[in-house]
ZAVEXRO-299645 format. One record per residue (C-alpha): x, y negated, z; residue in three letters. Coordinates in steps of 0.001 Angstrom, whole numbers, plus 500000, padded with zeros to 6 digits. Each point is the difference from the previous one (the first is absolute). Example, Ala and Ser with C-alpha at 12.3 -4.5 7.8 and 13.67 -1.06 7.14 Angstrom:
BEGIN
[rec [512300; 504500; 507800]; 'Ala'],
[rec [501370; 496560; 499340]; 'Ser'],
END
This chain:
BEGIN
[rec [500013; 499994; 499992]; 'Met'],
[rec [501487; 496624; 498993]; 'Pro'],
[rec [500644; 497496; 502716]; 'Ile'],
[rec [498466; 496624; 499373]; 'Glu'],
[rec [502037; 497000; 500847]; 'Thr'],
[rec [498133; 497172; 501691]; 'Pro'],
[rec [501480; 497427; 497605]; 'Asn'],
[rec [500488; 501439; 496534]; 'Pro'],
[rec [502691; 498390; 497882]; 'Pro'],
[rec [498783; 496797; 498445]; 'Lys'],
[rec [499749; 499953; 496208]; 'Thr'],
[rec [502315; 497256; 498783]; 'Pro'],
[rec [498266; 496882; 498751]; 'Asp'],
[rec [501226; 499171; 496477]; 'Pro'],
[rec [500201; 496334; 501005]; 'Ala'],
[rec [502644; 500960; 502588]; 'Asp'],
[rec [502229; 501451; 497279]; 'Ser'],
[rec [500666; 496619; 498385]; 'Phe'],
[rec [503445; 498779; 501085]; 'Pro'],
[rec [500068; 497237; 502611]; 'His'],
[rec [503636; 499136; 499273]; 'Thr'],
[rec [501878; 499680; 496740]; 'Gly'],
[rec [499361; 497838; 496979]; 'Arg'],
[rec [496595; 500215; 498351]; 'Ile'],
[rec [498891; 498408; 496756]; 'Ala'],
[rec [496736; 498154; 499563]; 'Gly'],
[rec [498468; 500397; 496551]; 'Ile'],
[rec [497592; 497497; 498432]; 'Asp'],
[rec [498694; 502391; 497358]; 'Tyr'],
[rec [499188; 498764; 496506]; 'Gly'],
[rec [499625; 501607; 496623]; 'Thr'],
[rec [502477; 497545; 498416]; 'Val'],
[rec [502110; 498681; 502906]; 'Arg'],
[rec [500715; 501431; 503431]; 'Ile'],
[rec [501122; 497756; 502835]; 'Gly'],
[rec [502452; 501524; 502448]; 'Val'],
[rec [500937; 498890; 503512]; 'Ala'],
[rec [502178; 501844; 502536]; 'Val'],
[rec [500393; 500061; 503745]; 'Thr'],
[rec [503099; 499895; 502103]; 'Asp'],
[rec [501048; 503393; 501517]; 'Pro'],
[rec [498152; 499193; 503281]; 'Glu'],
[rec [496822; 499111; 498076]; 'Gln'],
[rec [499761; 496600; 501675]; 'Arg'],
[rec [499645; 497817; 496905]; 'Phe'],
[rec [499358; 500268; 496273]; 'Ala'],
[rec [501804; 498212; 497194]; 'Ser'],
[rec [498996; 499686; 496346]; 'Pro'],
[rec [502325; 502082; 497826]; 'Leu'],
[rec [498953; 499791; 496372]; 'Glu'],
[rec [497341; 500428; 497391]; 'Asn'],
[rec [500227; 503076; 497812]; 'Tyr'],
[rec [498454; 499852; 496517]; 'Thr'],
[rec [498644; 503422; 499132]; 'Arg'],
[rec [501264; 501715; 496895]; 'Arg'],
[rec [499162; 503689; 499606]; 'Asp'],
[rec [499776; 502875; 502458]; 'Glu'],
[rec [503648; 501103; 499586]; 'Ala'],
[rec [501401; 496496; 500406]; 'Ala'],
[rec [497678; 499300; 502951]; 'Asp'],
[rec [501027; 503272; 501655]; 'Ala'],
[rec [503706; 499214; 499594]; 'Ala'],
[rec [499489; 496506; 501425]; 'Trp'],
[rec [498105; 501170; 503077]; 'Phe'],
[rec [502444; 502839; 500673]; 'Lys'],
[rec [502846; 497509; 499842]; 'Arg'],
[rec [498095; 497581; 502240]; 'Leu'],
[rec [499475; 502696; 502641]; 'Ala'],
[rec [503653; 500988; 499913]; 'Thr'],
[rec [501625; 496579; 499789]; 'Glu'],
[rec [497775; 498463; 502684]; 'Glu'],
[rec [500250; 503162; 502173]; 'Arg'],
[rec [496216; 500091; 500359]; 'Leu'],
[rec [498164; 502274; 502399]; 'Val'],
[rec [496506; 499264; 498689]; 'Gly'],
[rec [497677; 497841; 497946]; 'Phe'],
[rec [496962; 497927; 500855]; 'Val'],
[rec [497841; 499557; 496916]; 'Val'],
[rec [497497; 497153; 499986]; 'Gly'],
[rec [496434; 501160; 499579]; 'Leu'],
[rec [497870; 497480; 498131]; 'Pro'],
[rec [496533; 500179; 501517]; 'Val'],
[rec [496954; 497821; 499521]; 'His'],
[rec [499262; 497267; 502548]; 'Thr'],
[rec [497378; 502287; 501596]; 'Asp'],
[rec [502673; 502657; 500582]; 'Gly'],
[rec [498836; 502384; 497277]; 'Asn'],
[rec [502584; 501435; 497683]; 'Glu'],
[rec [500268; 499008; 496353]; 'Ser'],
[rec [501273; 501715; 496878]; 'His'],
[rec [503342; 498313; 500701]; 'Lys'],
[rec [499921; 501667; 503423]; 'Ser'],
[rec [499784; 503366; 498273]; 'Phe'],
[rec [502934; 499071; 497746]; 'Glu'],
[rec [502052; 498859; 503009]; 'Ala'],
[rec [499289; 503322; 501767]; 'Arg'],
[rec [501076; 501911; 496888]; 'Gln'],
[rec [503165; 497917; 499889]; 'Phe'],
[rec [500655; 500818; 503684]; 'Gly'],
[rec [499653; 503743; 499260]; 'Lys'],
[rec [502407; 499575; 497091]; 'Trp'],
[rec [502534; 498277; 502304]; 'Leu'],
[rec [499772; 502878; 502505]; 'Val'],
[rec [500580; 502586; 497286]; 'Glu'],
[rec [502782; 497946; 498442]; 'Leu'],
[rec [501971; 499040; 503101]; 'Thr'],
[rec [498860; 502428; 502711]; 'Gly'],
[rec [499448; 496981; 502282]; 'Leu'],
[rec [496781; 499433; 501904]; 'Pro'],
[rec [497507; 497412; 498788]; 'Val'],
[rec [497442; 498014; 501913]; 'Arg'],
[rec [497331; 497768; 498468]; 'His'],
[rec [499134; 496666; 501511]; 'Phe'],
[rec [497259; 497476; 499286]; 'Asp'],
[rec [501425; 497285; 497803]; 'Glu'],
[rec [496919; 497771; 499741]; 'Arg'],
[rec [500889; 496380; 499439]; 'Tyr'],
[rec [503797; 500472; 499866]; 'Thr'],
[rec [500272; 498809; 496378]; 'Ser'],
[rec [497831; 496980; 500791]; 'Ala'],
[rec [502071; 499234; 503105]; 'Gln'],
[rec [503218; 500343; 498009]; 'Ala'],
[rec [498680; 497730; 497255]; 'Glu'],
[rec [498986; 497355; 502551]; 'Ala'],
[rec [503394; 500117; 501709]; 'Leu'],
[rec [501839; 499652; 496695]; 'Leu'],
[rec [497783; 497113; 498907]; 'Gln'],
[rec [500504; 498313; 503366]; 'Glu'],
[rec [503747; 500368; 499546]; 'Ala'],
[rec [499748; 498154; 496698]; 'Gly'],
[rec [501011; 502807; 497654]; 'Phe'],
[rec [499116; 499654; 496325]; 'Thr'],
[rec [497574; 502467; 498471]; 'Ser'],
[rec [502878; 501930; 498440]; 'Lys'],
[rec [501966; 500216; 503245]; 'Arg'],
[rec [496846; 501026; 501922]; 'Arg'],
[rec [499428; 502838; 497580]; 'Lys'],
[rec [503610; 501167; 500486]; 'Glu'],
[rec [499530; 500206; 503764]; 'Arg'],
[rec [496312; 500799; 500507]; 'Leu'],
[rec [500028; 503820; 500110]; 'Asp'],
[rec [503047; 500431; 502226]; 'Lys'],
[rec [498657; 497344; 502393]; 'Leu'],
[rec [496607; 501785; 500070]; 'Ala'],
[rec [501888; 503240; 500798]; 'Ala'],
[rec [501818; 498203; 502843]; 'Gln'],
[rec [496743; 498636; 501459]; 'Leu'],
[rec [498359; 503443; 499827]; 'Met'],
[rec [503023; 501738; 501537]; 'Leu'],
[rec [500222; 497389; 502759]; 'Thr'],
[rec [496323; 500569; 500832]; 'Ala'],
[rec [500649; 503761; 500058]; 'Tyr'],
[rec [502924; 499563; 502408]; 'Leu'],
[rec [497896; 497761; 502271]; 'Glu'],
[rec [497115; 502453; 500040]; 'Ser'],
[rec [502363; 502857; 500828]; 'Ser'],
[rec [501479; 498020; 502914]; 'Arg'],
[rec [496507; 499202; 501278]; 'Leu'],
[rec [499174; 503692; 500030]; 'Gly'],
[rec [497456; 499777; 497230]; 'Glu'],
[rec [501442; 503124; 498471]; 'Gly'],
[rec [501353; 500465; 496545]; 'Ser'],
[rec [496841; 498535; 498494]; 'Ser'],
[rec [499958; 502955; 497684]; 'Ala'],
[rec [497009; 498866; 498042]; 'Leu'],
END
Protein backbone atom coordinates (compact mmCIF):
# COMPACT_ATOMS: atom_id res chain seq x y z
CA MET A 1 0.00 0.00 0.00
CA PRO A 2 1.50 3.38 -1.02
CA ILE A 3 2.14 5.88 1.70
CA GLU A 4 0.60 9.26 1.07
CA THR A 5 2.66 12.26 1.92
CA PRO A 6 0.79 15.10 3.61
CA ASN A 7 2.25 17.66 1.22
CA PRO A 8 2.75 16.21 -2.25
CA PRO A 9 5.44 17.84 -4.37
CA LYS A 10 4.22 21.04 -5.93
CA THR A 11 3.97 21.09 -9.71
CA PRO A 12 6.29 23.83 -10.93
CA ASP A 13 4.55 26.94 -12.17
CA PRO A 14 5.78 27.77 -15.70
CA ALA A 15 5.98 31.44 -14.69
CA ASP A 16 8.61 30.48 -12.12
CA SER A 17 10.84 29.02 -14.83
CA PHE A 18 11.51 32.41 -16.44
CA PRO A 19 14.96 33.64 -15.35
CA HIS A 20 15.04 36.40 -12.76
CA THR A 21 18.67 37.27 -13.48
CA GLY A 22 20.56 37.58 -16.73
CA ARG A 23 19.91 39.73 -19.76
CA ILE A 24 16.51 39.53 -21.41
CA ALA A 25 15.39 41.12 -24.65
CA GLY A 26 12.13 42.96 -25.09
CA ILE A 27 10.59 42.56 -28.53
CA ASP A 28 8.19 45.06 -30.10
CA TYR A 29 6.89 42.68 -32.76
CA GLY A 30 6.07 43.92 -36.23
CA THR A 31 5.69 42.31 -39.62
CA VAL A 32 8.17 44.76 -41.19
CA ARG A 33 10.29 46.08 -38.30
CA ILE A 34 11.00 44.65 -34.87
CA GLY A 35 12.13 46.90 -32.04
CA VAL A 36 14.57 45.36 -29.58
CA ALA A 37 15.51 46.48 -26.07
CA VAL A 38 17.68 44.65 -23.53
CA THR A 39 18.08 44.57 -19.78
CA ASP A 40 21.18 44.68 -17.69
CA PRO A 41 22.21 41.29 -16.17
CA GLU A 42 20.39 42.09 -12.89
CA GLN A 43 17.19 42.99 -14.81
CA ARG A 44 16.96 46.39 -13.14
CA PHE A 45 16.61 48.57 -16.23
CA ALA A 46 15.97 48.31 -19.96
CA SER A 47 17.76 50.09 -22.77
CA PRO A 48 16.77 50.40 -26.42
CA LEU A 49 19.09 48.31 -28.59
CA GLU A 50 18.04 48.53 -32.22
CA ASN A 51 15.38 48.10 -34.84
CA TYR A 52 15.60 45.04 -37.03
CA THR A 53 14.06 45.18 -40.50
CA ARG A 54 12.71 41.75 -41.36
CA ARG A 55 13.97 40.04 -44.48
CA ASP A 56 13.14 36.35 -44.86
CA GLU A 57 12.92 33.48 -42.41
CA ALA A 58 16.55 32.36 -42.84
CA ALA A 59 17.97 35.88 -42.41
CA ASP A 60 15.63 36.57 -39.48
CA ALA A 61 16.67 33.29 -37.82
CA ALA A 62 20.37 34.08 -38.23
CA TRP A 63 19.87 37.58 -36.80
CA PHE A 64 17.95 36.41 -33.72
CA LYS A 65 20.40 33.57 -33.03
CA ARG A 66 23.26 36.07 -33.21
CA LEU A 67 21.35 38.49 -30.97
CA ALA A 68 20.82 35.78 -28.33
CA THR A 69 24.48 34.79 -28.42
CA GLU A 70 26.10 38.23 -28.61
CA GLU A 71 23.87 39.75 -25.94
CA ARG A 72 24.12 36.59 -23.75
CA LEU A 73 20.35 36.50 -23.41
CA VAL A 74 18.51 34.23 -20.99
CA GLY A 75 15.01 34.96 -22.32
CA PHE A 76 12.69 37.12 -24.38
CA VAL A 77 9.64 39.20 -23.51
CA VAL A 78 7.49 39.65 -26.60
CA GLY A 79 5.00 42.48 -26.59
CA LEU A 80 1.43 41.33 -27.03
CA PRO A 81 -0.71 43.85 -28.91
CA VAL A 82 -4.17 43.68 -27.37
CA HIS A 83 -7.21 45.87 -27.86
CA THR A 84 -7.96 48.58 -25.32
CA ASP A 85 -10.58 46.31 -23.72
CA GLY A 86 -7.91 43.64 -23.14
CA ASN A 87 -9.07 41.25 -25.86
CA GLU A 88 -6.49 39.82 -28.18
CA SER A 89 -6.21 40.80 -31.82
CA HIS A 90 -4.95 39.10 -34.96
CA LYS A 91 -1.60 40.78 -34.26
CA SER A 92 -1.66 39.12 -30.81
CA PHE A 93 -1.89 35.74 -32.55
CA GLU A 94 1.05 36.68 -34.80
CA ALA A 95 3.10 37.82 -31.79
CA ARG A 96 2.38 34.51 -30.02
CA GLN A 97 3.45 32.58 -33.14
CA PHE A 98 6.61 34.68 -33.24
CA GLY A 99 7.27 33.85 -29.58
CA LYS A 100 6.93 30.12 -30.31
CA TRP A 101 9.33 30.53 -33.21
CA LEU A 102 11.86 32.26 -30.91
CA VAL A 103 11.65 29.38 -28.39
CA GLU A 104 12.21 26.79 -31.13
CA LEU A 105 15.01 28.83 -32.68
CA THR A 106 16.99 29.79 -29.58
CA GLY A 107 15.83 27.37 -26.87
CA LEU A 108 15.28 30.38 -24.60
CA PRO A 109 12.05 30.97 -22.68
CA VAL A 110 9.57 33.55 -23.90
CA ARG A 111 7.01 35.54 -21.97
CA HIS A 112 4.34 37.75 -23.51
CA PHE A 113 3.48 41.10 -22.00
CA ASP A 114 0.74 43.62 -22.71
CA GLU A 115 2.16 46.34 -24.92
CA ARG A 116 -0.92 48.56 -25.17
CA TYR A 117 -0.03 52.20 -25.72
CA THR A 118 3.76 51.71 -25.87
CA SER A 119 4.04 52.91 -29.48
CA ALA A 120 1.85 55.93 -28.70
CA GLN A 121 3.93 56.69 -25.59
CA ALA A 122 7.16 56.34 -27.58
CA GLU A 123 5.84 58.62 -30.34
CA ALA A 124 4.81 61.26 -27.78
CA LEU A 125 8.22 61.15 -26.07
CA LEU A 126 10.05 61.50 -29.37
CA GLN A 127 7.83 64.40 -30.46
CA GLU A 128 8.34 66.08 -27.10
CA ALA A 129 12.10 65.71 -27.55
CA GLY A 130 11.84 67.55 -30.86
CA PHE A 131 12.85 64.75 -33.20
CA THR A 132 11.97 65.10 -36.87
CA SER A 133 9.54 62.63 -38.41
CA LYS A 134 12.42 60.69 -39.98
CA ARG A 135 14.38 60.48 -36.72
CA ARG A 136 11.23 59.45 -34.79
CA LYS A 137 10.66 56.60 -37.23
CA GLU A 138 14.27 55.44 -36.74
CA ARG A 139 13.79 55.25 -32.97
CA LEU A 140 10.11 54.44 -32.45
CA ASP A 141 10.12 50.62 -32.35
CA LYS A 142 13.18 50.19 -30.13
CA LEU A 143 11.84 52.85 -27.73
CA ALA A 144 8.45 51.07 -27.66
CA ALA A 145 10.34 47.83 -26.87
CA GLN A 146 12.15 49.62 -24.03
CA LEU A 147 8.90 50.97 -22.58
CA MET A 148 7.26 47.53 -22.74
CA LEU A 149 10.29 45.80 -21.20
CA THR A 150 10.50 48.41 -18.43
CA ALA A 151 6.82 47.83 -17.61
CA TYR A 152 7.47 44.07 -17.56
CA LEU A 153 10.39 44.51 -15.14
CA GLU A 154 8.30 46.75 -12.88
CA SER A 155 5.40 44.30 -12.83
CA SER A 156 7.78 41.45 -12.00
CA ARG A 157 9.24 43.43 -9.09
CA LEU A 158 5.76 44.23 -7.81
CA GLY A 159 4.93 40.53 -7.79
CA GLU A 160 2.38 40.76 -10.55
CA GLY A 161 3.83 37.63 -12.09
CA SER A 162 5.17 37.17 -15.53
CA SER A 163 2.02 38.64 -17.05
CA ALA A 164 1.99 35.67 -19.36
CA LEU A 165 -1.03 36.82 -21.31
